C-alpha positions, 0 to 999 in steps of 0.5 A: 728693894730695901728702901721700899721695904723700909718705906712700907714698914714706916707707913705701917708704923705710922698707921698703927700709931697715928690712926688710933690717936685720930680716932680717939678724938682731940683729947689734947693738943699733944697726942697727935705730935707724940704719935707722929714722933713715935712712928715717923722717925722709923723711916731713918733708922738705917742711917741713925738707929740710936737717935731714932730709937731715942726719939721714938722711945721718949715720945712713946714713954711720954705719951704713955705717962700722960695717959694716952698710950697707943694700942701697940707701940709699933715704932719702939718694936721696929727699933728693937727689931733693928737693934737685934738684927743689925747692931753690934753686941754693945749697941744691942745691950744698950737698946735692950736697957733703954727699951726696958727702962722706957717700958717700965716707966710708961707702964708703972707711972703714974699708975701700974698696969700689970696686965698691959706690962705682960702682953707688951713684954711678950711683944718686945721679946717677940720683936727681939727674937725675930731680929735675932733670927734675921741676924742668924740667917744673915750670918749663915748666908754670909758664911755660906757665901764665904765658903763657896768663895773659898771652895771656888778659889781652892778649885781654881788653884787646884786647876792651876796646879794641875795645868802647871804639872801637865805643862812641866811633864809635857815640856820634860818629855818632849824636850828630852826625847826630841833633843836626843832624837835630833842629836842621833838623827844628825849623827846618823848619816855620818855613821852610815857612811863611816861606821855602819855598825854604829849607825844601826844602834843610833837608829835603834836609839831614835826608835826607842826614844820615840816609843818611850816618849809616846808612852810617857805622853799617854801617861801624862794625858791619861792622868787628866782622866784619873781621880786626883788621889790616884797613884802617880803613873810616871817614871821614877828612880828605877827608870834612871839607868835607862835614861842615862844609857840613852844619853850614853848612846847619844855619844856622851860619857854618861855615868850614874852612881848611887851612894849612901852618906853616913850609913843612915839609910840604904841606897835602895830605900824607896822614897815617896812616889812624888819624890821619885818622879821629881828626881827623874824629871830633874835628871831628865831635864838636866841631861836634856840641857847637857845634850842640847846646849852644853857641848859637853863630853861627859856627864855624871849623875849622882844619887846620894841618900842621907838620913832624911833626904835624897841629894840628886846632882847632875854635873857636866864638863861643858860650857858652864852656866846657861841662861835664856836670851833674856838673861834669866833662867829658862823654863827648864830650870824654873820647872826643875825648881818648881818640881823640887819645891812641890815635894818639899825640896830645894834646887841649886844650879851653879858652875862646876868646881873647876869653872868648866861645866855646870852642876844641878843639885836637888835636895829632896825629902825621903818622907812626908814628915820631912815635908811637914 
């Protein structure tokens, strides 16, 4: 399309320059060649703007100086428009200087013609202004395209983050609840035969765990229909005692302790909602791993408040480091690390100090300013 437009512009320039020269009759042998030289090269201005502008400008100036100016210098006007619309600032300034020089020379030599200089000056100014307007529209269109691309990228990133968050929530809810239910269900038949009084508590724990899983699944799915700026409707630090009690009911010696280091803050200081959710999910996933994989007898959950952070640690006395079959951390540890990073914190995993057991430690900020 651009090639055809360029061809039409060239034909118009040639017609406006050559036809008046032919209609004026054979005044001199040089009139027609100069008319052709001042219009035909416009066809190649997109490839070599400066050489084309020099050829067209010199031919027009020489023609005018020899006494045979065209009615309207279409070739130089098209070149000046192209300078304004497409060239860089230094090239535009060079084009303006060359055009002004050629215009003054052609109209002041050999005899001044102020009236022609006036209307040609207006024509050149109009051509340059039209080119500048075209450049502005092109720049605005490019800016709008870039903005749309950036917005589309941000939306895609937001969708990916939301999908990752939902995947983490579903993983944590299902693995923890199903893991506890499996352990309790496996122990249920033995308790029914040997300890009937404890069997009732075991089945009650299975039912409570299932109901809690249903509630949390509803919250996770319901968040898909809520605006992104709505408060998080997920369990937080207040739900940790129930979580630890459920693990204790599964047969582990589970203990939750809360302390404050340095007396900088009170242990009851409420962290931001996302930090509370991250702490709960990290503890939940850690306890799930202890119940399902560690073979531990006891587990200790500790919340330690410092001046600007909440340190969450989960330590068990089981078999120690646990990795996936590929030798890399499983999805649970990866998800815990992502949760900690998402709210500006960090997560470390390591064998316990006595080389028996495993410790998960998350350091989470207590304020948004700490994240910034």
